[in-house]
N, C-alpha and C positions, 0 to 999 in steps of 0.2 A: 506275418499275417497282415493283410490289407486293412487299413483303417476304414471303418464305416463312416460315411459322411453324415454330417448333421442333417436331420430330417428323414433318415433312412434307418431300417432295422434289419437284422438277420432273421431269416425264417427257414423252414424246412426246404423251401424251393429257391433260396437265395436271398439276396438283399433287395428289399422293396421299400417304397415310401412308408413312413410311419402311419399315415392315415389310410393305408390300404389293409385289407384283410386277406387271409388265405383260407379257402374253403374247399371241402370235398365237393365234387360235382353232384354227388348224391344228396348233399345238404340243401342245394339251391335249385336243383332241376329234377323234375319228375321224369323217370325213365320207364318206357314201356317197350317190351319186346313184341314182335309181330305175331300174328295168329298162324297156327299150324294148319294151313289149308290142305285138304286131301288132294293127292295127285290127280285123282279123277275129276276134281272140281276146278282144276286150273286149265283154262281153255285159251285157244288162240284168238277168240273174240267173245264179246259179252258186254254186259251193262256196266260192270264195275272194274276199272283198271286196278291191277295189283302193283304194288311197289316192292320189287324184290332186290336182293343184294346186287344182282347183275346190272340193275338199272342205275346204280350209284357209281359215279366215277369221282375223280379228284376235283371237287368243287362244283359239280353239276350233275343233273339227272338226265340220262340219255334215253331215247326211245327209238326203236325201229321194229319192223315186223318180225325180226329174228328173235328178239328178246322180250317183247311186250306180251304179257299174259293177262287174262281176265277171269272174273268170277261172275256167275250168272244166277246164283241161287238166292234164297232169302237172307237179308243182311240185318234183320231187326235186332239180332243179338250181338252185332259187331260194331255198334256205334263208336266205342272207344278206339277202334282201329282206323277210323277215317282220319286222314291227315289234314292239317290246317296250315294256312300260310304262316311262315316263319318257324314251323317245327324244324328241328334239326334231326336229320337221319344219318345213321352210321352203319355201314356194312360191317358185319362181325366175322366174316369168313373170307378166305381167299389170300392170294399171294400179296395183295396190296392192303391187307387189313391194317387199319390205323391211318390209311391215306384216303380211303373212299368215304367221303362224307359230303353232305350238301344241305342247303336250306330249301324248304318247300316254298315254291312260288305259286302264282295263280294257276299255271298250267297243270300242276300236280295236286292242287287242292281237291280233296275228296277221294284220292286214291286209298286203297286198303293196304295197311302195313302187313308184311309177310314175315314169318319167323326168320330168325337170324339177322334181322335188321332192328336196330334200336332207334326209338324216337325219344327225343329230349324236349321238354317244354318247361319254361321258367315257372317256378313256384312263386306265386304272389307278384310276378312281374318285377321283382326287385333287380334282377340281372337278366338282360335280354338274351335270347338264344343267339342273336347276331354276335354278341360279345363272346360267348362260349365258343362259337364257331371259329373265331380267330385263333383260339388255342388248339382246337381240334384239327384245324386245317393248316397247322404249322409243325415245325420240327419238334416242338415241346411234346406234343402228343405222340408223334411217330416214334421218338426215342423211348418214350414211356412204354408204348405198346411193344416195341422190339424186345424189351426186357421181360415181357409177360407172355407174348403169344406162344402158342404151342408149336412144336416142331413136327407135328404130324403131317400127313400127306396134304391136308388142307389146313393151313394155319388159321387159328381163330382166337377171339377174346370173348370174355363173358360180360354179362351185365354188371357184375360186381367189379370187374376191372375198370369199366368206364366210370362207375360211381366213385371209385377210389382215387380218381385222378384229381390232383390238387391244382387249383388256379388262384392267382392273385386278383383281387377285385378292388377297384377304386371305390371309395365310399359313396360318391355321388353318381347319379344316373347321367348327369351332364358330362362328366369326364369319360364315363363308359361310352356314351354316344359319340363324343368328340373323337375318341380313339377309333371306334368302328367307322365313323365317317371319313376320317383321314385315310384309313387303309382302303376303304371302299372307293375313294377318289382315284387312288393309284390302280386299283383293280379295274376300274372303268377305263382308265387310260390304256392299260395293258390289253383289255378286251377290244378297245377301238383299234389299236395297232394290229391285233390279231385279225380283225375284220378287213383291215386294209391289206394285210398280207394275203389273206384268202382271195380277196378281190383281184389283186395283182397277179396271183397265181392263176386264177381263172382267165384273166386277160391274156397271160402268156400262153396258157393252154389253148385258148381260142386262136391266138396268132399262129401257134404251131400247126394247128389243124388246117388253117387257111393257107399259110405260106408254104408249108412243106409238101402240100399236095397240089399247089398251083391254083387253088380256087380263088386266091387273091394274089394279084401281081403287083409288084412294087413299081413306083415311077421309074421309067427307063427300061422296063422289061415288059410292059403291057402291050404297047403298040396296037396293032389290030389283032388282038389275042383270039386265036381260034383253039378249039379243043379237039381231042381225038379219043376214041374209045380204045382201051388196051386191056390186057389181062389184069393189070393192076387196077384199072378203073379209068375214069375220065381225067385226062391230064392235058396241059398245054401242048400245042402242036410242036413246039420247039424243044420239048423234053423227051428223054428216052426212058425206057424201062428195061432192066436186065435182072437176071437171077443173081442171087448173092454169090453163088459159086463161080459165076462168070467174072465177078468183080474182085472177090477175095479168095485167098487161100488160107487154110488153117495151119497154124504152127504149133510146135510142141510146148506144153505147159508143165509146170512143176506140181508136185503133190505134197509139199510140206504142210503139216498141220500148224495151227496157231501156236501150239506149244513148242514147235521147232524153230520159231522165229524169235528174234530178239533185237537188242539195240546194238549188238556187235556184229561186224561182218562188212563185206565190201559190196554185196549185191542186195538191192532192195527187192521185196517180193509183194506183189499185189494180190492179196487174199480175197476170195469171193465175198467174205463177210464184210470187208471194207467197201466193196462195190455197193453192197446193199445198204450199208449204214452211214458211210462217211461222204460219199461223193454223189454228185448229180450227173452232169453230162461229160465232165472232163476231170482228168488228173493232171495237174500242172506241176511238173517237177521243179519249176523255179522256186516254189514255196512249200512243196509237200515233201516230206521224207517218210518213207514207209518202213515197216519192220524189216529186219535184215536177216540174211543167211550168210555164213562164211563161204567164201568163194571156192575153197577146195572141196566143199561138199556139193557144189553145183555140177550137175551133169551137162549134157549137151542141150540145154534148154535155150530157146531163142531169146535173145535180149530184146527188150522193147525198143521201139523206134517211134519218133513223132508220127502221128497219124494212125498208129495202130488202134484197133478197137479190141478192148478186153471185155468179155461178156461173162456174167455169172451163169453157170449152166444149170442151176437148180434154185427153186424157190418154193416157199410154203403156200404161196398164193399167186394168182395171175397178175397182180400188180407188179410184183418183182420178177416176173417171168422174163428171162433173157435180158435183165437189166445190164446196160453196157455203158462204158466210158471210153472217151478218146484220149490218147496219150499226147501231152503237150510238153515242149521244152525239156526233153530228156537230156540233150546236149552230151556232155562227156560222162554222165552218170550211167551206172549199170543197174538194170532192173529186169525182173522176169515176171511172167504171169503165173499165178499160183494155183492152189488147190481149187477144184471145181470151177475152173474158168476155161473159156474158149478164146484163143488169140487169133484175130483176123487181120491180115495185112493185104493191101491192094496188090493185084497183079500188075495193073497199069494205073496211071494217074487219072482216075475217073472223077474223084471228089477232091475238093479243096480241104486242106487241114483246117479244122475249126468248124466244119459243117458235119463231119461224120458222127460227132457226139449226139446229134439229134436224129440220126437215121432211124434207129429202132424205137423211137418215140412216135413216129408217124402213125396216126390211127389205123390206116389201112394195113400197115406193116404189123401193128399189134394184133389186129384181127387174124392175120395169117399165122402168127406165132401161137396164139391161143388155140387155133384149129389144129395145129401140128403138135401141140403139147401132149405128153404122156405122163402117167403117174397118178397115184391116188392121193397120198398125203403130201408128197413132194412132186412138183411139176418140173419138167424139163423138155428141151427140144434137142434131138440128136444132131450131130454135125451134118449128117446126110440130109435130114429134113430141113435144117437151117439153110443149106445150099439151095433149096428150092424156093426160098422166099423171094418175092419180086420187090425190087427197089426202084424208086423214081430217080432220075438223074437230070436236075436242072443244069443250065449253063454255069460254068465256073464263076463268072461275074455275079450271077444271081445268087449262087451259093454263098459267096462272100457277104453280100448285102443282107441276106436272110440271117446268116450266122451273127452278124454284128447287131442286128435289131434284137434278136433273142438273147444275146449276151448282155446287152444294155438292160433289158427287162430283168434278167437274172441278178444283175448287180443292184438294181433298185430294190428287189425283194430282199437281197442280202442285207442291205442297209436298214431296211425296216425291221428285219429280224434282229439286227444288232441293237436297234433302239428298244425293241421289246425286251431283249435280254437285260439291257441296262435298267429298265424300270422294274423288271422282276427282281433284280439285285437290290435296287433301292427299296422295294417293298420288303424284302427279306431283312434288310438292315433296320427299316422302320419298325417292323414287327418286334425284332429283338429289343429295340430301345423302348417302344411304347408299351409293350405288354409286360415289361418289368418295371416301368416307372422311371427308368433312367432318364428319359426325356418326358416331361409332363406336357399335357395339352390343356390350355385354358381358352376360354372363349367368351363370351358375351357378344354374340353376333358373329364375330369372325374368329375362327380357330387359329391360334398362333403356336408354333413349336418353340419351346424355350428350354435351355439346359437346366439341370437341377439347380435350385436355389436362385437362379438369375431371373429377375423380372425386368427391372430398368436400371441402367447404369448412367453415370455422369460422364459425358464426353465433351471436351472443349467448353466447359462451363455451361453446357446446354443439356437439358434432359432429352435423351434420345432412346428410342426402343432398341433393345439388343437384337438387331436384325442379322440375317445371314451374312450380308456384306460386311457389317462391322465385325462380326465374329471372325470372318476370314481375314480381315485387315489385321486383327490382333494375332491370329495364328501366324500369318506371314511375318509380322514384326517379331514375334517370339523366336521363330526359326532364324531370321536374320541375326538377331542378337546372339543366338546360341552358336551359329555355325559360320559367322563372318568376322572379318577384321578389315582394317584399312588396307592391309597388304593383300589379303585374300577375300575380296567381297563375294557374297553369295550369289550365284547365278540364278536366273529364273528357272532354268532346267532343274537345278538341285532343289530349290525351294518347292517347286511343283511336286517332285518325287517325295520329299519329306512331308509335304502336306497330305499327299495321298496316304502315306504310311501312318501318319498321325490319326487321321480320320478313320482309317481302317481298323486301327487298334482300339480307339476310344469308342467309336460308334458301330463297329463291326461292318460298316459299309462306307465306301468313299463315294459320296453323291456328287454329281455334276461333272465328273471326269469323262472326257471323250477320248476316242481312239485316234489320237493324232500320231504323226510319224515317230516322235521321240518316245512314245509310250503314253500311259494315261496322262492327260493334260486337261487343265481346267481353264479354258479361255476366258471365262467370266472374271477370273481374278485379275487378268490383265486389262480386259476391255470393258468390263461392266462395273467397276467400282472398287473392290477391295484393295488392290495395289495402290490406286490413287488416293483412297481414304488414308491408308497408312502413310503415304508421302505427305498429303495435305496436313495431317495431324502431327507431322514431324516426329513420327515414330521411327521412320527409316528415310533414307535418301537414295536416289538412283545415281549410280556412277557408271563409268565405262570400264569394263575389264581390260586391263592393259595388254593382256595376251590375246584374247579372242576378239576384242573390239565390240563385244555384245553387252547388253544391259546387265548390270549387277547391282547389289544393294548392300549398304552398311547402315548402322544405327544412326539415329538423329537425337536431338536434345530431349524429346519427350518419350523416349523408349521406356522409361520407368513406368509411365502410366499404362502403356500397353501390357507390360509384364505383370502389373497388378491385376489387370482384367483377366489375363490368361490364367494366372494363379487362382483367381476366384472361380473362374468358369471350369477349368480343367484339372486343377490340383497339381500336386508335385510328382505323382507317380508316373504320369505320361512324360514329364520332362526328363526323368531318368531313363525311361524306356527308349526314347528317340535318340539318345546319346549313342547307342550302339551302331548307328549308321554314319557316324562322323567321318570315318576313313573309307567308306565305300567309294569305289571309283564310279564315274558316271555310267560306264557300261553295266556295272553290276546293279546300279539303281534302276536302270532301264529294264534289264532282264527281270529283276525281282518284281517290279511293279507290273510289267506286262504279263508275266507268268501268273502272278496273283490275281489280276483282273480276269485273266482267261479262266483260272480255276473257279472264280466266283460265277462266271457265266456258265461254265460247264456243269457246275453243281446245280444251278437252276434247271438245267436240262436233264439232270439225273445221270450224266455221263461219267464214265470212269476216268480217273486222272492218271495219264501216262505221258511220257515224253511225246509219243506219236500223236495222241489226241490233242495235246497242247499245241504242237507244231501245225497240225491240220487246222485247228481252230484259228491260230494266228494267220495262217495262209488264206483263210476264208474271209478275212477282214481286209478290204481294199487298202485302207490306210496303214495297215500293219504288215502286209504280206512281204514287203521288201526287207523287213527285219531279218528274215531267215537267210538272207544272203550275207549277213554280218557274221564275223567270226565269233563274236561274243554270244550269239544265239546257237552255240554248238549243243549237241545232245548232252554233253557233260554239264555244261552250265545250266541248261534248262532243268536237268535232273536235280542239280544242286539247289536251284531256286524253288523247285517243287518242295523239296525237303525243308527249305528255310521258311516257305510260306506256311507249311503245316506246323512247323515249330512255333512260328509267331502267332498264328491266328486260329489254329484248330481249337475248338471249345470242348 
């Protein structure tokens, strides 16, 4: 049994600070369920907007003409159903019950609450709804609801279920506010990155519309640009237009279902579902490995080649209609085009490889596809109709230049998405720590995150605040003491991986680690203080590894001081836990930490965790994609480290 640290207590929901309370939601918040409006009174327009469950998504309230409804009759008896700023609303029905909640802002003030939506308001203003929202909008509430919601056709929860949810509450409004503010700051950063991503995507979309139709010519290709009218539309005079069946021929594709694919086999298979969900314009086999099928089961299906276009032949909407990808870097690998796909290969070399992935994104091409689509609930374009689609053909040098510009834009968007994923992961870790009191927030002006019990410590005979850099210096020193000797000094590579694992275990999230070539890496340790602080304070000293010639570290005369701090701040349990990695090889440390960080990011996206999704995620990170060429990143090793991550960190 784990020892409860001083200043903490055991409760029905776990260990929390002694000065916190555990309360039922119904004890501190007033809950109101919406009014049951008659169907004939719910209109497409009117004086009073209604707030229905369909309007509430994960963290925000959405509006559009398809879902907004109004009430236009007398409201004199409905005063209590008018929503106010900071009211918390929760959708009580649907597949995402437990996840769809939001705070009311100015734009929805005065909307009328509809049945099967709960409104929560603080009783006596002792605990703000913003504080409750942190719990409702996190895994605590989701897991609670998963154990309660009905398994009927439309899952739902009751008002009683919501009132019976237990939450821990700091005694002071100051600490409640500090927690909400700290998490709100991260939310704002995530939202800012989201806006940047949206803007960059719009810029890329605009560039595609201009460059792929010749409306904008790049330097070196403009000249005295004249345009000509064609069946495709207005295009540069030096471009051509041809029908798709003049350029491409259609080849045989497989019909294996998802259930017939796996991790064993010699031939990879590109399933239409992966085209829709995993890839944008290209499938790069340098870094991607697809689900497989055993070769002896494969019939005379055409093997994929570089430059082939694989198109999904069915979609539930026009956005995904005829979504296609271009094959890159297939080399000596074997792969086939799978279920519900169309495989197109050039008859003659009309297009440059690297350009074809954008062909079916051209707006004028999309318009043709939509006009040719058939179906009611599922849309598709037959091979015969697809052959009639008109395609523009720029000169090959211009194709290369256009493709490079669009690829650079895509890489920039990918980098921003990686940053957003990182901060979403940081927020998840902060919530786990802050909402349970494992990390306390104090403030008087400026909020400071401090570990349990630790306020100020004595360093080098001077009073210094326990800052993040000092904390990391102590962590590094502890690891050097534990894992190094004069004969075998600890490398920076190994202390970085040990640091990642230590923070991941203790704080549930490893903050500040970036996606560098060798795996999760924290450059701030080397370049912004912690490593130098540890050396300056004579906790450790830097030496040269006699075998590699690289920097390595051994203990110095003041190591006992660092160990005292570590023991005070982190306790003994984590010291025993980290011991299990002593004999891990560098390759295993790299695979484990890379796979685990990938799992954290994929969990933020709600993605399933399989070898394939891990490999595709690694391949999507420019700094990481080369890893998949290493033998240590085999399917077997990745599967092994998925299991190890779950064993180590699943809660």
